[in-house]
N, C-alpha and C positions, 0 to 999 in steps of 0.2 A: 487284470491283474490278481493273482495273490496275495494273500497277507503279510508275504515277505520275498515278492517275486523283484523287488526292488533291492533286495538285503545285498550285504557283501559276507564274504565267508566271516570274516575279522569281526564284523557288527556282529553276525550271529554268537559267534565266542564271548564276546562281550557280555551278548546279553545273556548269552547260558549262566556267566558268572554272578550276574546280579541276582539271578535267581538263586544259585548255591548260596550267594551271600545273605539273602533276605531268610531263607533257612535257618542259616545259622545263627542269624541274630533271633529267632522267633518270629519273625514277622509273617513267616509265610508256612502254613503247614497243608493246608486244601491242595490237594491234587487238579482239583480242574484252575483253578486260580493259577497256580505253578505253571502248569501249562497255556494259558491264558498270555501269562509275562513271554515265555519262551516261544510266543507267536506275533505278539505284536512287535515294530520295529518302532520303539521309543523315538530313535533317531530324526525318523521321518518328520516327527510332532515338533522337533526343536532344530531345524538345519543348522542355525544360528552358532551351536555351538557346537563343539569337537565330540565326535563320537563316542571318545571316551570320557567325556561329560556326561553324554548323553544319558552311560548308564552306571551312573556313579547314585548314589542312593544319595538324591540331593535334590532339593527344591529348583527350578527355574525358573527364573522371573523373565517375563514376558514382557509387562507394560507396567508404567505408572503414570500417575494424575499427575497435576499439575504443582503440587506440593510434594510431590517426590516418593507417596506412599504407593506399595505394589498394589493395582486392581486386578491382575491376572496373574496369573503361574501356570508352569506344568507342576503339580505335588510330587511330591517327595515319595519313591516307589515304595519305601515301608510303610507309610501311613496308608496307602490308594492300596496295598496290601492287603492291609487290616480290616477297611472299609469295603472292599470287594467280600470279604470273609464273613463280615458282618449283615451283607447286604443278601447274600445265600442267593446270587441268581440262579434260577434253573434252564434248560432248555424248553423254553416256549413260552417265558414269561415275556411282558409287557413292561417295558423301563422305559422311565424317565431320567433324564438327568440334569438338575438344575447348576448351571457353569460351566459354560464349554470351553473347551479345551482341545477336544480329538482324542488324544491317548484313552483319558480313560474312556470315552464311548466308543472307542475300538477292542478296549478289553473286554464292556460289558457286553459287545455283540460277541464276541469270543464264548462269552457263558450263556448268552440266550439263543446262539445259533442253533440250528438252522430256520427254526420256524415263531424264533421270537421277534418281537421289533423296541428296537432302541431307537430313542428320540431325544437330543440335548438342546439345550436352550441356553440363550445369554442376553442379556437386553444392550450389548457391547457390539457394535457391527464388525468393528475392526476382531473380532473375538470369533465371532458365528463366520466370517469370512473365511478365516484363517482356519476352522476346524473345518469347513468345507473345502479347501484346496487341499488340506492335510488329509483327510481320510480321504478324498478322494484318490489320493497319490499313493496311501498305503493299500489301500483297496477293500477299502470299507465304503462304498459305493451306497450300500444298505441301510445305514443309520441316517436319520433324519437330522439335519438342522434345524433350528427357528429362531429367529431373533426375536424375543418378546419380552416381556419383565418377568423372571422369575417368582416373585410372589405368586403371580397367576397362576403357574402350573400352564399346560398344555391342555385345555379339555377337547380339543379334536381327536386327540387319541388316545384317550381317557377309557375306560377303568386301565390304571397301571399296577401290577403287580411288584412292582417294586419303585421307590423312588429314590433317588440317590442324588444328595446334595454337596456339591463340592467346593462351597463357599461357607463362611462363618456367618451364620443365621443366628440373631436375637429374637425368635419367636419362631413359631411352626404357624405356617398361614395355613388359615380355612381352606382355602382352594385346593391344597395338597391332601387334605384329609378326604376334601369331598371326591378327588379324584383317585381315592385308592380303591383298590378292589375288594373285596371282603377276603380277610385274615391276610390282606398285605403288607407291607414294613415300607418304612422311611426311614431311610439312611441319613442323619444329619450332624454336622458341627455345629452342637448349640453353644451359644456362650452365655451362662448364667454366672454372676458375680464375679465376671472378669475372670472366669475359667472355660475354655472352651474342649468339650467332651464330643466326642463323636458316637450320638447314640444311636442302636438298635433299637427302632421303635415300632412294633407290632399292633395292628390295630383292633380293639376290641370288639367285644357283640354290641356294649353300647355306645360306640362313636367314641371311647377314649383311647390313647395310645400308653402303652406300657412298653421300657426298657427291656431286652433281653441282655445287652451286653453294653460297657462303655469305655472308651480309648480316648486316654487325651492327645488331643492333638490341635493345629494350628493353620487358618487357610486365611486367603485373602475376604477382605470385607464383602458382602454382598450390596449392590449398589441397587438403584430405582428405588420404587417406594419403601421396598423390604430395610433399607438401608436404617441402621438407628446405633448411631457412635454411642460410647459410652460418654457421660459426663465427666468432666474435668474440676477438681476444687482445687484451687492454687493454697497451700499453707504457708511456704517462705518464697512466693515468687515460683519460677519457672523450678528453682531447686526441689522441691517438696510439693508433688502432685497428688489428690486421692482420685479413684477412678469408682463411680457409682453407676448401678442399673438406673433406667428410665423410671423405676417406681420406687425409688429411694428419695429418704429428702435427710441430708446430715446438717449438724451444728459447723458452722465454720472452729477448727479449733486453734489452736495456739501453741506453739513451743516455748520451753520456759527451763531452758538450761539443760543439764543433761535427764534430768527427769530421775522418774523411780524405776529401776529394775528389779523383775522377781525371775530367779532363775528354777527350773521347774523340775532339775534331775534327768529329763527326755535326753537321751544320746540318739543322735543319730548320723549313718555313714555321709560323709559328705558329697556324694554322689545321688542319695535319697532323695527322690524330690518330695515336692512339701504338696504334693497338690490334692492329695484325699484328706491333710492334714488341714489345708485351706478351703475345702467344701464341707469338713464338717465344722469348722468354726461359722462359717457363713450360714450353716443349718444352724447355730444355736444361738446366732447374734443378729438380729436384724439389721444394725447399724454397720454390718461390716462392710469391705471396700478394701479395693488394693490401694499400694502406697509404694510410687518409684520416687525415687531419690537420685538428684545428679551426682556426679563426682564431688563437685563443691561442697553441697550439702553433707556429702559424707566425711570429709576433709576436714569440713569447720566443725566436727562434729555436733553438726545440729540434730541428725537422728541419725542411728547405728542399725540399718535394720539387718536381719538373716540376709535377706535376699534384694538389692541396690535395685533392679530393674522393675520388680514390681512381687510385693508381697503381703501377707496379710496384717490388716489394720482392723479396726474397731472402732468409731468417735458417738462417744456419748456424753451429751451435755456438757459441750466442750473440751472434754478431754479426751485424746488419744495416745489408743495403749496401737503398738506393732509388735511383729516375732522380732526378736532380735537373735545372736546366738554370739559364743564363746568357744573357745577351742578345749575339747574333751580329753580325758587321761589318756588317748592313744592319736597320732598325729592322723587317723581318717576319721576321726569322729569329732562332733562338734555338741555341745548341750545347748538345747533350745533356749530360749527366754522369753519373758514380752517386759518389752519398755512402754512406760506411760509419761505423758505432761497434761498437766492441767488440775483443774480442780481437784480432782477424784480418782485421781493417779493412783494412788495406792490399792482402792477400791476396785478398777476396771482391772488394773495388770494382776492383781490376786485372781479375778473374776476368768479373764482369759486364761491366766496361766491353770487355776484349775480345768478348763475343759481342754486346754494341752495335752495334761493327765489323762482326763479321762479319754480322749481319744487314744493314747498311748498303750492303758489298760482294756480299753473292749473292743477297739475297730481295726486298731494297727495289722498291716499282715494280713486282713479280710478285705473280700471284692469290697469295689464301691458298691453304694447305696442302688435301689431300683427307684428308677423314675418313672413317676405315672404326671401324662399331662392330660390335664380336663381344658375343656374351652372355657374362656373367660366369662365371669357371671356364675359360675357352677358355684351350688351354695352347700353341697351335700358331700365335703370334699372329707377325702382321710386324713387322721392325725396326723401332724409334723407339720415341718415349715413348708412355706409356700412361697415359692418365686414367681412374680406376677408380669407375666409381657401383656402386650397388646391384646393379643388374641388368646394368650393361655391362661393356666395355673399351672406352674412346673414343680411337683413336690417330690424330693429325693425320701425312700424308705427307707433308713437304718435296719436293716433285719439281723437278728442274729445267726 
């Protein structure tokens, strides 16, 4: 059966409409990737939902754990398109996908065929069983499905020209680098300091990795030995929580009334993302973390963050500073400020506000930094901030 042998005319029209929509929003520009989206019947991989839902630009959750947290999904098409374009899969490439769902593996096969090879792996037998069944149903028997821990890669089919990771990773596994072909590329949603970016990392001659592009994204967490969830520090019970990475230690701050506020005169559109500003602050402050606040905490004015569900914060010597906002001169604008609580509230608020202004002056509107990835233990590192994981050192380089 070919890729659309079990397709309907209606599903084909919806799929064509999805391609048009992805083009219009700027998520899809590569013609080969567009052709792959036009060929693969996404509805076959998610038969539990309506065909209309299958071709919407939205994630479809497939499995949750006992705590109700999503652990398997069919990713949002716009994010899939961006990552496939980052990967740059060519005919004849050997590709490893880590985090199997079936649909993305079929798209990868469309790009690697006729002489390439696609292997998709996952630790969850429910996921691999499902991937095998749906790939067979959709006509992609050529894709190899393997159940194994993603952190180990899959050595029997290495080396790979491309490794595409479709779960959030907190580290770059040594096995991935070892199984990469010369001049190969890893595309991975890497989370550092509470932010997840899909990085296209090219292997360098010295064994390090260097990013050629980065895209803000979100995926379900990696399972198995590669799982490394953020640590939570409660400031006001569960109402205000700070999230930090494994290589960070912070002092327990306290909230002391309204705190001190320093406004920056930096204006942002209400729809403008904070992600690059957050990364800038994380690059400057070793004590950077992410603060989330419940509705009750905001209603009681314990804190007044710019982003209640997760915004930039800095903790130093028992003092907490975080981004806040107030209405700007126009309805669509806000002014960014810094609110601080603790013994050095004025000093820390001024320091963070100064860095907000510095970002606005020298980086805003420019590309994200280049990310360099060195093995843990490397001593001859480039200048710049260093985010340390179990196996690597990740360095963002803010070039002019």
